[in-house]
C-alpha positions in Angstrom: -3.8 -15.3 -32.8 -7.4 -14.1 -33.0 -9.2 -13.4 -29.7 -12.9 -14.3 -29.9 -16.0 -14.7 -27.7 -18.8 -17.1 -28.9 -21.3 -16.2 -26.3 -23.1 -13.1 -27.5 -23.9 -11.7 -24.0 -20.2 -11.9 -23.1 -18.9 -10.0 -26.1 -17.5 -6.6 -25.5 -19.5 -3.9 -27.4 -18.2 -2.1 -30.4 -21.7 -0.8 -31.3 -24.4 0.1 -28.8 -28.0 0.6 -30.1 -26.7 1.2 -33.6 -24.1 3.8 -32.5 -20.4 3.1 -32.7 -18.9 3.0 -29.2 -16.1 5.6 -28.9 -12.8 4.7 -27.4 -12.6 1.1 -28.6 -14.2 -2.1 -27.3 -16.5 -1.5 -24.3 -16.1 -4.1 -21.5 -18.9 -4.1 -18.9 -17.0 -5.3 -15.7 -19.5 -8.2 -15.3 -19.1 -10.8 -18.1 -17.4 -9.3 -21.1 -14.1 -10.9 -22.2 -12.2 -12.3 -25.2 -9.9 -15.3 -25.5 -7.5 -16.8 -28.0 -8.5 -20.2 -29.3 -5.3 -21.9 -28.4 -2.5 -21.7 -25.9 -0.5 -18.4 -26.0 3.2 -19.2 -25.7 5.2 -16.8 -23.6 8.0 -18.8 -22.2 10.9 -16.4 -21.8 10.0 -12.9 -23.0 6.8 -10.8 -23.3 6.4 -7.3 -24.5 2.9 -5.7 -24.3 1.4 -2.4 -25.3 -2.2 -1.4 -24.8 -4.4 1.6 -24.7 -7.1 1.5 -22.0 -9.5 3.6 -20.0 -10.9 2.0 -16.9 -13.8 2.9 -14.6 -13.1 0.3 -11.8 -10.4 -1.2 -9.7 -8.5 -4.5 -9.6 -9.2 -5.4 -13.2 -7.2 -7.6 -15.6 -6.7 -6.4 -19.1 -4.4 -9.3 -20.3 -3.9 -12.6 -18.6 -2.5 -16.1 -19.1 -2.0 -16.8 -15.4 -5.4 -17.0 -13.9 -6.1 -16.9 -10.2 -3.8 -18.2 -7.4 -1.2 -17.0 -5.0 1.9 -15.2 -6.4 4.6 -17.8 -7.2 2.1 -20.6 -7.5 0.4 -20.2 -10.9 2.4 -20.1 -14.1 1.7 -17.4 -16.6 1.5 -13.6 -16.6 -1.1 -10.9 -15.8 -1.5 -7.2 -16.5 -4.0 -4.8 -14.9 -5.3 -1.3 -15.6 -7.5 0.1 -12.9 -8.7 3.6 -12.1 -7.2 4.8 -9.7 -5.2 2.1 -8.0 -1.7 0.6 -7.9 -1.8 -2.0 -10.6 0.2 -5.1 -11.2 2.2 -6.5 -14.1 3.2 -10.0 -12.9 5.3 -12.8 -14.4 4.9 -16.1 -12.6 6.9 -19.3 -13.2 4.8 -21.3 -10.7 7.8 -21.3 -8.3 8.8 -17.6 -8.5 7.1 -14.3 -9.2 8.4 -10.9 -10.5 6.0 -8.0 -10.4 5.7 -4.3 -10.7 3.1 -2.6 -8.5 3.4 1.2 -8.4 1.3 2.0 -11.5 -1.3 4.5 -10.4 -3.4 5.3 -13.4 -6.5 7.4 -14.3 -8.3 8.1 -17.6 -7.1 7.0 -21.1 -3.6 5.8 -21.1 -0.9 3.7 -22.8 0.5 0.8 -20.7 3.7 -0.9 -21.8 5.4 -3.9 -20.1 8.7 -5.5 -21.1 9.3 -8.8 -19.2 11.8 -11.7 -19.2 12.7 -14.5 -16.9 14.8 -12.0 -14.9 13.0 -8.6 -15.0 9.8 -6.7 -15.5 9.5 -3.0 -16.5 6.2 -1.2 -16.6 5.6 2.1 -18.4 2.6 4.4 -18.4 2.3 7.0 -21.2 6.0 6.3 -22.1 7.4 6.9 -18.6 8.9 4.1 -16.5 6.8 3.7 -13.4 8.2 0.6 -11.8 10.6 -2.3 -12.3 11.5 -5.5 -10.6 14.1 -8.2 -11.0 14.6 -11.7 -9.9 15.3 -15.1 -11.5 12.4 -17.4 -12.4 11.9 -20.1 -15.0 9.6 -20.2 -17.9 6.2 -18.5 -17.5 4.5 -20.3 -20.4 1.2 -21.5 -18.7 -0.2 -23.3 -21.6 -3.3 -21.2 -21.1 -4.9 -19.1 -23.8 -4.6 -15.3 -23.7 -7.6 -13.8 -22.0 -8.5 -10.1 -22.6 -10.7 -8.5 -20.0 -10.7 -11.2 -17.2 -8.5 -13.8 -15.5 -7.8 -16.8 -17.6 -9.1 -19.4 -15.2 -12.8 -19.2 -14.8 -13.3 -15.6 -16.2 -15.1 -15.0 -12.9 -13.1 -12.3 -11.2 -11.2 -9.1 -11.9 -13.3 -8.4 -15.0 -12.3 -5.3 -16.9 -14.7 -2.4 -16.8 -13.9 0.3 -19.4 -12.7 0.6 -22.9 -9.8 -1.1 -24.7 -8.6 0.6 -27.9 -5.6 -1.3 -28.9 -3.5 -4.3 -27.8 -0.1 -5.4 -29.2 1.6 -8.4 -27.7 5.1 -9.7 -28.7 6.6 -13.0 -27.5 10.0 -11.3 -27.7 12.0 -8.6 -26.0 11.0 -5.3 -27.7 12.9 -3.0 -25.3 15.0 -1.6 -28.1 11.9 -0.7 -30.1 9.7 0.4 -27.1 9.9 4.1 -27.6 9.1 3.8 -31.3 6.1 1.5 -30.7 4.8 3.9 -28.0 5.4 6.9 -30.2 3.4 5.3 -33.1 0.5 4.4 -30.7 0.5 7.9 -29.2 0.4 9.6 -32.6 -2.8 7.7 -33.2 -4.5 8.4 -29.9 -2.8 11.7 -28.7 -2.6 10.4 -25.1 0.5 12.3 -23.8 
């Protein structure tokens, strides 16, 4: 799944005035975002790993859910904001499981392991929050949006840099520490 942006003015920067942007893709917090060209299936399990540095609050990094009240909009959303208590939410449209105690600042590695019964969120390899419940499938049929909400791309737009994104549509809890260690060896985050 490639994530693209056809509108030049909405493309995150990798080069600015001929100079390579340090820290990865630079999102402007106004209208920069990427999207997969087709629906991103995430029906029963999702494992995500990303390296981000945010300069604003209430910002989505990865999203298939879009806007709407918790428990009413099928899909999932992940935020990285500086500094605020962020959300990793899995929504079946009739139930919602979420983590909320992820206060972050500066460059960091965020990991989320989620299923139809639990969500675990990690920052820099440390468990920061978990939640459990019982919901149905959270496959929204929406594309994966990077840097904004998936419906309208008009709110919670990411402002900062995004260096790496890895998404599995499977449970990677047994491989989590190895994946995080590999990412950390590249970026020296913690």
